[in-house]
C-alpha positions as a Markdown table, in Angstrom:
| # | Residue | x | y | z |
|---|---|---|---|---|
| 1 | Met | -40.6 | 182.0 | 48.1 |
| 2 | Leu | -40.3 | 182.7 | 44.3 |
| 3 | Lys | -42.2 | 180.5 | 41.9 |
| 4 | Tyr | -41.6 | 179.8 | 38.2 |
| 5 | Asp | -44.0 | 177.8 | 36.0 |
| 6 | Gly | -41.9 | 177.4 | 32.9 |
| 7 | Leu | -42.7 | 180.1 | 30.4 |
| 8 | Ser | -41.3 | 180.4 | 26.9 |
| 9 | His | -39.4 | 183.7 | 27.6 |
| 10 | Ser | -38.7 | 186.0 | 30.6 |
| 11 | Leu | -41.6 | 188.3 | 31.6 |
| 12 | Thr | -39.2 | 190.6 | 33.6 |
| 13 | Ala | -37.3 | 193.4 | 31.8 |
| 14 | Phe | -33.6 | 192.6 | 31.8 |
| 15 | Asp | -31.2 | 195.2 | 33.1 |
| 16 | Gln | -27.7 | 193.9 | 32.6 |
| 17 | Asp | -26.1 | 196.6 | 34.8 |
| 18 | Ser | -28.0 | 195.5 | 37.9 |
| 19 | Thr | -28.5 | 191.7 | 37.2 |
| 20 | Leu | -26.1 | 189.0 | 38.2 |
| 21 | Val | -26.5 | 186.2 | 35.7 |
| 22 | Val | -25.2 | 182.7 | 36.7 |
| 23 | Val | -25.3 | 179.3 | 35.1 |
| 24 | Val | -24.4 | 176.0 | 36.8 |
| 25 | Glu | -23.1 | 172.9 | 35.1 |
| 26 | Leu | -24.1 | 170.2 | 37.6 |
| 27 | Ala | -22.0 | 167.0 | 37.8 |
| 28 | Ala | -21.8 | 164.2 | 40.4 |
| 29 | Ser | -18.6 | 165.2 | 42.1 |
| 30 | Ser | -18.2 | 168.9 | 41.2 |
| 31 | Trp | -20.1 | 171.9 | 39.7 |
| 32 | Thr | -18.8 | 174.3 | 37.2 |
| 33 | Val | -20.2 | 177.8 | 37.6 |
| 34 | Gly | -20.1 | 180.7 | 35.2 |
| 35 | Ala | -21.4 | 184.2 | 35.5 |
| 36 | Leu | -21.9 | 187.6 | 33.8 |
| 37 | Val | -21.0 | 190.1 | 36.6 |
| 38 | Pro | -21.9 | 193.7 | 36.1 |
| 39 | Gly | -18.8 | 195.9 | 36.0 |
| 40 | Val | -16.4 | 192.9 | 35.4 |
| 41 | Thr | -15.1 | 192.7 | 31.9 |
| 42 | Arg | -14.3 | 189.0 | 31.9 |
| 43 | Gln | -16.8 | 186.3 | 32.4 |
| 44 | Pro | -15.6 | 184.3 | 35.4 |
| 45 | Thr | -15.8 | 180.5 | 35.6 |
| 46 | Lys | -15.3 | 178.5 | 38.7 |
| 47 | Lys | -15.1 | 174.8 | 39.5 |
| 48 | Met | -16.3 | 174.0 | 43.0 |
| 49 | Ala | -17.4 | 171.1 | 45.1 |
| 50 | Ala | -21.0 | 169.9 | 44.5 |
| 51 | Asp | -22.3 | 171.8 | 47.5 |
| 52 | Lys | -25.1 | 174.3 | 47.9 |
| 53 | Phe | -23.3 | 176.4 | 50.4 |
| 54 | Ala | -20.3 | 176.7 | 48.2 |
| 55 | Leu | -22.6 | 178.0 | 45.4 |
| 56 | Ala | -24.2 | 180.5 | 47.8 |
| 57 | Arg | -20.8 | 181.8 | 48.9 |
| 58 | Gln | -19.8 | 182.2 | 45.2 |
| 59 | Leu | -23.0 | 184.1 | 44.4 |
| 60 | Glu | -22.3 | 186.5 | 47.3 |
| 61 | Asp | -18.6 | 186.9 | 46.2 |
| 62 | Trp | -19.7 | 187.9 | 42.7 |
| 63 | Arg | -22.3 | 190.3 | 44.2 |
| 64 | Glu | -19.5 | 192.0 | 46.2 |
| 65 | Gln | -17.3 | 192.2 | 43.1 |
| 66 | Ala | -20.2 | 194.0 | 41.2 |
| 67 | Glu | -20.8 | 196.4 | 44.0 |
| 68 | Ala | -17.1 | 197.1 | 44.3 |
| 69 | Ala | -17.2 | 198.1 | 40.6 |
| 70 | Gly | -20.0 | 200.5 | 41.3 |
| 71 | His | -23.0 | 198.3 | 40.3 |
| 72 | Ser | -25.8 | 197.7 | 42.8 |
| 73 | Ile | -27.2 | 194.2 | 42.3 |
| 74 | Lys | -31.0 | 194.1 | 42.3 |
| 75 | Arg | -31.6 | 190.8 | 40.7 |
| 76 | Val | -29.8 | 187.4 | 40.8 |
| 77 | Cys | -30.7 | 184.9 | 38.1 |
| 78 | Val | -29.3 | 181.3 | 38.2 |
| 79 | Ser | -30.0 | 178.6 | 35.7 |
| 80 | Met | -29.0 | 175.0 | 35.2 |
| 81 | Glu | -29.8 | 172.1 | 32.9 |
| 82 | Ala | -32.4 | 169.5 | 33.8 |
| 83 | Gly | -30.7 | 166.3 | 34.7 |
| 84 | Arg | -30.1 | 163.6 | 37.3 |
| 85 | Asp | -30.1 | 166.1 | 40.2 |
| 86 | Gly | -33.8 | 166.9 | 39.6 |
| 87 | Phe | -35.0 | 170.2 | 41.0 |
| 88 | Trp | -33.7 | 170.3 | 44.5 |
| 89 | Val | -31.0 | 172.9 | 43.7 |
| 90 | Ala | -33.5 | 175.2 | 42.1 |
| 91 | Arg | -36.0 | 174.8 | 44.9 |
| 92 | Trp | -33.2 | 175.6 | 47.5 |
| 93 | Leu | -32.4 | 178.8 | 45.6 |
| 94 | Leu | -36.0 | 179.9 | 45.2 |
| 95 | Glu | -36.6 | 179.4 | 49.0 |
| 96 | Arg | -33.9 | 182.1 | 49.4 |
| 97 | Asp | -35.5 | 184.5 | 47.0 |
| 98 | Ile | -33.0 | 183.9 | 44.2 |
| 99 | Glu | -34.5 | 183.5 | 40.7 |
| 100 | Ala | -33.8 | 179.9 | 39.6 |
| 101 | Tyr | -34.6 | 178.4 | 36.2 |
| 102 | Val | -34.1 | 174.9 | 34.8 |
| 103 | Ile | -33.3 | 174.7 | 31.1 |
| 104 | His | -34.6 | 171.9 | 28.9 |
| 105 | Pro | -31.3 | 170.3 | 27.6 |
| 106 | Thr | -32.5 | 169.6 | 24.1 |
| 107 | Ser | -33.6 | 173.2 | 23.6 |
| 108 | Ile | -30.0 | 174.6 | 23.5 |
| 109 | Pro | -28.5 | 174.9 | 20.0 |
| 110 | Val | -25.1 | 173.3 | 19.6 |
| 111 | Pro | -22.4 | 173.5 | 16.9 |
| 112 | Arg | -22.6 | 171.0 | 14.1 |
| 113 | Glu | -18.9 | 170.3 | 13.5 |
| 114 | His | -18.0 | 166.7 | 13.0 |
| 115 | Arg | -15.7 | 166.8 | 16.0 |
| 116 | Arg | -16.7 | 169.6 | 18.3 |
| 117 | Ala | -14.8 | 170.2 | 21.5 |
| 118 | Lys | -16.8 | 169.6 | 24.7 |
| 119 | Thr | -15.7 | 170.5 | 28.2 |
| 120 | Asp | -17.5 | 171.8 | 31.3 |
| 121 | Arg | -16.2 | 175.3 | 30.6 |
| 122 | Leu | -17.4 | 175.3 | 27.0 |
| 123 | Asp | -20.8 | 174.0 | 28.2 |
| 124 | Val | -21.1 | 176.8 | 30.7 |
| 125 | Gly | -20.4 | 179.4 | 28.1 |
| 126 | Met | -23.0 | 177.9 | 25.8 |
| 127 | Leu | -25.6 | 177.8 | 28.7 |
| 128 | Leu | -24.7 | 181.4 | 29.6 |
| 129 | Arg | -25.3 | 182.6 | 26.0 |
| 130 | Ala | -28.7 | 180.8 | 25.8 |
| 131 | Phe | -29.8 | 182.0 | 29.2 |
| 132 | Leu | -28.9 | 185.6 | 28.4 |
| 133 | Gly | -31.0 | 185.5 | 25.2 |
| 134 | Trp | -33.9 | 184.0 | 27.1 |
| 135 | Leu | -33.7 | 186.7 | 29.8 |
| 136 | Arg | -33.8 | 189.4 | 27.1 |
| 137 | Gly | -37.1 | 187.9 | 25.9 |
| 138 | Glu | -35.7 | 186.5 | 22.7 |
| 139 | Arg | -37.5 | 183.3 | 21.7 |
| 140 | Lys | -35.9 | 180.1 | 20.6 |
| 141 | His | -32.6 | 180.6 | 22.6 |
| 142 | Cys | -33.8 | 177.9 | 25.0 |
| 143 | Ser | -36.9 | 176.8 | 26.8 |
| 144 | Met | -37.4 | 176.3 | 30.5 |
| 145 | Val | -38.8 | 173.3 | 32.4 |
| 146 | Lys | -41.3 | 173.8 | 35.2 |
| 147 | Ile | -39.7 | 173.4 | 38.6 |
| 148 | Leu | -41.7 | 170.8 | 40.4 |
| 149 | Thr | -42.4 | 171.0 | 44.1 |
| 150 | Arg | -41.4 | 168.2 | 46.4 |
| 151 | Glu | -45.0 | 166.9 | 46.4 |
| 152 | Glu | -45.3 | 167.0 | 42.6 |
| 153 | Glu | -42.0 | 165.2 | 42.1 |
| 154 | Asp | -42.9 | 162.6 | 44.7 |
| 155 | Gly | -46.4 | 162.1 | 43.2 |
| 156 | Lys | -44.8 | 160.8 | 40.0 |
| 157 | Arg | -42.6 | 158.2 | 41.7 |
| 158 | Pro | -45.1 | 155.4 | 42.2 |
| 159 | Leu | -46.1 | 155.4 | 38.5 |
| 160 | Arg | -42.5 | 155.5 | 37.3 |
| 161 | Glu | -41.5 | 152.8 | 39.7 |
| 162 | Arg | -44.4 | 150.7 | 38.5 |
| 163 | Asp | -43.3 | 151.1 | 34.9 |
| 164 | Gly | -39.9 | 149.8 | 35.9 |
| 165 | Leu | -41.4 | 146.8 | 37.7 |
| 166 | Val | -43.6 | 146.0 | 34.8 |
| 167 | Gly | -40.5 | 145.9 | 32.6 |
| 168 | Asp | -38.8 | 143.6 | 35.1 |
| 169 | Arg | -41.9 | 141.3 | 35.1 |
| 170 | Ser | -41.8 | 141.0 | 31.3 |
| 171 | Arg | -38.1 | 140.3 | 31.4 |
| 172 | Leu | -38.4 | 137.6 | 34.0 |
| 173 | Ile | -41.3 | 135.9 | 32.2 |
| 174 | Asn | -39.3 | 135.9 | 29.0 |
| 175 | Gln | -36.3 | 134.6 | 30.7 |
| 176 | Val | -38.2 | 131.6 | 32.1 |
| 177 | Lys | -39.7 | 130.9 | 28.7 |
| 178 | Ser | -36.3 | 131.0 | 27.0 |
| 179 | Leu | -34.8 | 128.7 | 29.6 |
| 180 | Leu | -37.6 | 126.2 | 29.2 |
| 181 | Ala | -37.4 | 126.4 | 25.4 |
| 182 | Leu | -33.8 | 125.0 | 25.6 |
| 183 | His | -35.5 | 121.7 | 26.7 |
| 184 | Gly | -38.4 | 121.9 | 24.3 |
| 185 | Ile | -41.0 | 123.0 | 26.8 |
| 186 | Arg | -43.6 | 125.5 | 25.5 |
| 187 | Gly | -46.7 | 127.1 | 26.9 |
| 188 | Phe | -45.6 | 127.4 | 30.6 |
| 189 | Lys | -47.4 | 130.2 | 32.3 |
| 190 | Ala | -44.8 | 131.7 | 34.6 |
| 191 | Gly | -47.0 | 134.5 | 36.0 |
| 192 | Thr | -49.5 | 132.2 | 37.8 |
| 193 | Lys | -49.6 | 131.4 | 41.5 |
| 194 | Lys | -49.1 | 127.7 | 40.8 |
| 195 | Ala | -46.1 | 128.1 | 38.5 |
| 196 | Ala | -43.6 | 127.1 | 41.2 |
| 197 | Ala | -45.4 | 123.8 | 42.0 |
| 198 | Gln | -45.9 | 123.0 | 38.3 |
| 199 | Leu | -42.3 | 123.7 | 37.5 |
| 200 | Lys | -41.1 | 120.6 | 39.5 |
| 201 | Arg | -43.5 | 118.3 | 37.6 |
| 202 | Leu | -42.4 | 119.5 | 34.1 |
| 203 | Leu | -40.8 | 117.0 | 31.7 |
| 204 | Thr | -38.6 | 118.0 | 28.8 |
| 205 | Ala | -39.2 | 117.1 | 25.2 |
| 206 | Glu | -37.0 | 114.0 | 25.9 |
| 207 | Glu | -39.5 | 112.9 | 28.6 |
| 208 | Leu | -36.9 | 113.6 | 31.3 |
| 209 | Pro | -37.0 | 115.8 | 34.4 |
| 210 | Leu | -35.4 | 119.2 | 34.2 |
| 211 | Pro | -31.6 | 119.1 | 35.0 |
| 212 | Pro | -30.9 | 120.2 | 38.7 |
| 213 | Asp | -29.0 | 123.4 | 37.9 |
| 214 | Met | -31.6 | 124.5 | 35.3 |
| 215 | Leu | -34.4 | 123.8 | 37.8 |
| 216 | Ala | -32.6 | 125.8 | 40.5 |
| 217 | Ala | -32.1 | 128.8 | 38.1 |
| 218 | Leu | -35.8 | 128.7 | 37.1 |
| 219 | Glu | -36.9 | 128.5 | 40.8 |
| 220 | Arg | -34.8 | 131.6 | 41.6 |
| 221 | Ala | -36.3 | 133.4 | 38.6 |
| 222 | Leu | -39.8 | 132.6 | 39.8 |
| 223 | Val | -39.0 | 133.9 | 43.3 |
| 224 | Arg | -37.9 | 137.2 | 41.8 |
| 225 | Leu | -41.0 | 137.3 | 39.6 |
| 226 | Thr | -43.2 | 136.7 | 42.6 |
| 227 | Leu | -41.6 | 139.5 | 44.5 |
| 228 | Val | -42.0 | 141.9 | 41.5 |
| 229 | Met | -45.6 | 141.0 | 41.0 |
| 230 | Ala | -46.3 | 141.6 | 44.8 |
| 231 | Gln | -44.7 | 145.0 | 44.6 |
| 232 | Ile | -46.8 | 146.0 | 41.6 |
| 233 | Ala | -49.9 | 144.9 | 43.5 |
| 234 | Glu | -48.8 | 146.9 | 46.6 |
| 235 | Ile | -48.3 | 150.1 | 44.5 |
| 236 | Asp | -51.8 | 149.6 | 42.9 |
| 237 | Lys | -53.4 | 149.0 | 46.3 |
| 238 | Glu | -51.7 | 152.1 | 47.9 |
| 239 | Arg | -52.8 | 154.3 | 45.0 |
| 240 | Met | -56.4 | 153.2 | 45.4 |
| 241 | Arg | -56.3 | 153.8 | 49.1 |
| 242 | Arg | -55.0 | 157.3 | 48.8 |
| 243 | Leu | -57.6 | 158.2 | 46.1 |
| 244 | Lys | -60.4 | 156.9 | 48.3 |
| 245 | Ala | -59.1 | 158.5 | 51.5 |
| 246 | Ala | -58.7 | 162.0 | 50.0 |
| 247 | Pro | -60.8 | 162.2 | 46.8 |
| 248 | Asp | -60.9 | 166.0 | 46.7 |
| 249 | Gln | -57.2 | 166.8 | 47.5 |
| 250 | Gly | -54.4 | 167.7 | 45.2 |
| 251 | Leu | -54.7 | 166.2 | 41.7 |
| 252 | His | -57.3 | 163.6 | 42.7 |
| 253 | Pro | -60.4 | 165.5 | 41.4 |
| 254 | Met | -58.8 | 165.8 | 38.0 |
| 255 | Ile | -57.8 | 162.1 | 38.0 |
| 256 | Arg | -61.3 | 161.1 | 38.9 |
| 257 | Ile | -62.7 | 163.2 | 36.0 |
| 258 | Ile | -60.4 | 161.6 | 33.4 |
| 259 | Ala | -61.0 | 158.1 | 34.8 |
| 260 | Lys | -64.7 | 158.4 | 34.3 |
| 261 | Val | -64.2 | 158.4 | 30.5 |
| 262 | Lys | -65.0 | 154.9 | 29.4 |
| 263 | Gly | -61.9 | 153.1 | 28.2 |
| 264 | Val | -59.4 | 155.3 | 30.0 |
| 265 | Gly | -58.8 | 153.5 | 33.3 |
| 266 | Leu | -57.6 | 154.8 | 36.6 |
| 267 | Met | -53.8 | 154.2 | 36.1 |
| 268 | Thr | -53.9 | 155.8 | 32.6 |
| 269 | Ala | -55.8 | 158.7 | 34.0 |
| 270 | Glu | -53.3 | 159.3 | 36.8 |
| 271 | Leu | -50.3 | 159.1 | 34.4 |
| 272 | Leu | -51.9 | 161.6 | 32.0 |
| 273 | Val | -52.8 | 164.0 | 34.8 |
| 274 | Arg | -49.5 | 163.9 | 36.6 |
| 275 | Glu | -47.3 | 164.0 | 33.5 |
| 276 | Val | -49.3 | 166.3 | 31.1 |
| 277 | Leu | -52.8 | 167.5 | 32.0 |
| 278 | Ser | -51.8 | 169.3 | 35.2 |
| 279 | Arg | -48.9 | 171.2 | 33.6 |
| 280 | Pro | -49.4 | 174.9 | 32.8 |
| 281 | Leu | -49.3 | 174.4 | 29.0 |
| 282 | Arg | -50.2 | 177.4 | 26.9 |
| 283 | Asp | -52.5 | 176.0 | 24.2 |
| 284 | Arg | -53.5 | 172.9 | 22.2 |
| 285 | Arg | -50.3 | 172.9 | 20.2 |
| 286 | Ala | -48.2 | 173.1 | 23.3 |
| 287 | Val | -50.0 | 170.0 | 24.7 |
| 288 | Ala | -49.3 | 168.0 | 21.5 |
| 289 | Arg | -45.7 | 169.2 | 21.4 |
| 290 | Tyr | -45.0 | 168.3 | 25.0 |
| 291 | Val | -45.5 | 164.6 | 24.2 |
| 292 | Gly | -43.8 | 164.7 | 20.8 |
| 293 | Leu | -47.0 | 164.1 | 18.7 |
| 294 | Thr | -46.3 | 166.9 | 16.3 |
| 295 | Gly | -44.8 | 166.6 | 12.8 |
| 296 | Ser | -41.2 | 167.4 | 11.8 |
| 297 | Pro | -41.2 | 168.8 | 8.2 |
| 298 | Asp | -38.1 | 169.0 | 6.1 |
| 299 | Glu | -38.3 | 171.9 | 3.6 |
| 300 | Ser | -35.4 | 173.3 | 1.6 |
| 301 | Gly | -36.0 | 174.9 | -1.8 |
| 302 | Lys | -38.3 | 172.7 | -3.8 |
| 303 | Arg | -37.8 | 169.8 | -1.5 |
| 304 | Arg | -40.8 | 169.1 | 0.7 |
| 305 | Arg | -41.1 | 166.0 | 2.9 |
| 306 | Glu | -42.4 | 165.0 | 6.3 |
| 307 | Gln | -40.0 | 163.1 | 8.5 |
| 308 | Gly | -42.7 | 161.8 | 10.9 |
| 309 | Leu | -43.2 | 162.5 | 14.5 |
| 310 | Ala | -40.8 | 164.7 | 16.3 |
| 311 | Lys | -40.7 | 162.3 | 19.3 |
| 312 | Ala | -39.0 | 165.1 | 21.3 |
| 313 | Gly | -41.5 | 165.0 | 24.2 |
| 314 | Asn | -42.5 | 162.7 | 27.0 |
| 315 | Gly | -42.0 | 159.2 | 25.5 |
| 316 | Arg | -43.8 | 157.5 | 28.5 |
| 317 | Val | -47.0 | 159.4 | 27.8 |
| 318 | Arg | -46.7 | 159.0 | 24.0 |
| 319 | His | -46.5 | 155.2 | 24.4 |
| 320 | Val | -49.6 | 155.1 | 26.7 |
| 321 | Leu | -51.5 | 157.5 | 24.4 |
| 322 | Ile | -51.1 | 155.2 | 21.4 |
| 323 | Glu | -52.4 | 152.2 | 23.4 |
| 324 | Leu | -55.2 | 154.4 | 24.7 |
| 325 | Ala | -56.2 | 155.4 | 21.2 |
| 326 | Trp | -56.7 | 151.8 | 20.1 |
| 327 | Arg | -58.7 | 151.1 | 23.3 |
| 328 | Phe | -60.8 | 154.2 | 22.8 |
| 329 | Leu | -61.9 | 152.9 | 19.4 |
| 330 | Arg | -63.3 | 149.8 | 21.1 |
| 331 | His | -65.1 | 151.5 | 24.0 |
| 332 | Gln | -66.2 | 154.8 | 22.3 |
| 333 | Lys | -67.3 | 153.8 | 18.8 |
| 334 | Asp | -70.1 | 156.3 | 18.7 |
| 335 | Ser | -67.9 | 159.3 | 19.7 |
| 336 | Ala | -67.0 | 162.0 | 17.1 |
| 337 | Leu | -63.4 | 161.2 | 17.5 |
| 338 | Ala | -63.9 | 157.5 | 16.7 |
| 339 | Gln | -66.1 | 158.4 | 13.7 |
| 340 | Trp | -63.5 | 160.8 | 12.5 |
| 341 | Phe | -60.9 | 157.9 | 12.5 |
| 342 | Phe | -63.3 | 155.4 | 10.9 |
| 343 | Ala | -64.1 | 157.8 | 8.1 |
| 344 | Arg | -60.4 | 158.2 | 7.2 |
| 345 | Thr | -59.5 | 154.5 | 7.3 |
| 346 | Gln | -62.3 | 153.0 | 5.2 |
| 347 | Asp | -59.7 | 151.5 | 2.8 |
| 348 | Gly | -58.7 | 149.2 | 5.7 |
| 349 | Arg | -55.0 | 149.4 | 4.8 |
| 350 | Gly | -52.6 | 148.8 | 7.7 |
| 351 | Pro | -50.3 | 151.8 | 6.9 |
| 352 | Thr | -53.3 | 154.2 | 6.8 |
| 353 | Arg | -54.6 | 153.0 | 10.2 |
| 354 | Lys | -51.1 | 153.2 | 11.6 |
| 355 | Val | -50.7 | 156.9 | 10.6 |
| 356 | Met | -54.3 | 157.8 | 11.6 |
| 357 | Ile | -54.1 | 156.2 | 15.1 |
| 358 | Val | -51.3 | 158.7 | 15.9 |
| 359 | Ala | -53.5 | 161.6 | 14.7 |
| 360 | Leu | -56.3 | 160.2 | 16.9 |
| 361 | Ala | -54.0 | 160.0 | 19.9 |
| 362 | Arg | -53.1 | 163.6 | 19.5 |
| 363 | Lys | -56.8 | 164.7 | 19.2 |
| 364 | Leu | -57.7 | 162.5 | 22.2 |
| 365 | Leu | -55.0 | 164.0 | 24.3 |
| 366 | Ile | -56.2 | 167.5 | 23.5 |
| 367 | Ala | -59.8 | 166.5 | 24.2 |
| 368 | Leu | -58.8 | 165.1 | 27.6 |
| 369 | Trp | -56.8 | 168.3 | 28.3 |
| 370 | Glu | -59.9 | 170.4 | 27.7 |
| 371 | Leu | -62.0 | 168.1 | 29.8 |
| 372 | Ala | -59.6 | 168.3 | 32.7 |
| 373 | Asn | -59.2 | 172.1 | 32.5 |
| 374 | Thr | -62.6 | 173.3 | 31.4 |
| 375 | Gly | -65.0 | 170.3 | 32.1 |
| 376 | Lys | -66.0 | 170.2 | 28.4 |
| 377 | Leu | -66.9 | 166.6 | 27.5 |
| 378 | Pro | -65.8 | 165.5 | 24.0 |
| 379 | Glu | -68.8 | 165.0 | 21.6 |
| 380 | Gly | -70.3 | 161.6 | 21.8 |
| 381 | Val | -68.0 | 160.3 | 24.6 |
| 382 | Ser | -69.7 | 158.2 | 27.2 |
| 383 | Leu | -68.8 | 157.8 | 30.9 |
| 384 | His | -68.8 | 154.6 | 32.8 |
| 385 | Ser | -70.1 | 154.0 | 36.3 |
| 386 | Pro | -68.3 | 156.2 | 38.8 |
| 387 | Ser | -68.2 | 153.6 | 41.5 |
| 388 | Leu | -64.5 | 152.9 | 41.0 |
| 389 | Val | -63.4 | 156.5 | 41.5 |
| 390 | Ala | -66.3 | 158.1 | 43.4 |
């Protein structure tokens, strides 16, 4: 089975006379497929059912057309944009020794007309041009996403499900507070175990019991909240069970190393490892760029200005890193990174701290990346008791 780790450009010399180049525009009900077939002057485009076997038949048909034109096909390259279908199509092709690549959608240049035409056929043509440039080794045509294995893709699922459940928990708690505020009730703690029993004893600001329909709506909301909180606890319990049952398998050793840093925490360590630190990133800049913690300068002639963070990377990780940076300052005050931050925020101004905390988050991510890949502990960083993750 072929394997691709997401490089910036192709490492294989491109021979257009012996390579069948195919791009697939994936949609829910149908796929649009375009190709550059050696020996065929036109660039064929086909619309087919969203079916892997139909795609395989089309690839074989184009191979036969090329051979009929006197070109022996030695290489078949297929690409598609990353999207809702995930990586299963690419994995299926790789298992059959067909080169498959997944293009990062935001890396493809698009026309800047006010009203540009957009159809599946036009998108296929744009994908084909970008993919051809990448195959020739020309940088900046597009960038590729690492094709995750089934295990890697499945390993991210509990954390992402937990993020959604935490959002549901916050929404339900706010909903309960908003409904109670309609009757002048403040300070009710909806997330406690006794919330359902306390709800029935509540009196409004008018010293009256809650109206029956309002009480029923609140009770249903608390039932949903209880279920969500139970599912969050179940995910956390299962994660700890797997880590303790197989501490040296898969990504668990790397997770344990990061979790030993005081202030990081087990859940944060797992998210960072699965989303960033275990990826085959080239260097420090690539690490920061992956989570959108790089600048976006705007320069033209004499104009020079900084537009702020690019925010083009993994937003989930970026959000967690900012929180981790503030937490790091509390738990690692004697570290070189914390001292670097304190030295540059001596004026105590809020805007200065707000800017510098982002810079600290970027430096902290790079330091954790080096720790995970080389074992180099950042200067002055202390470790807590390993009993939690040993």
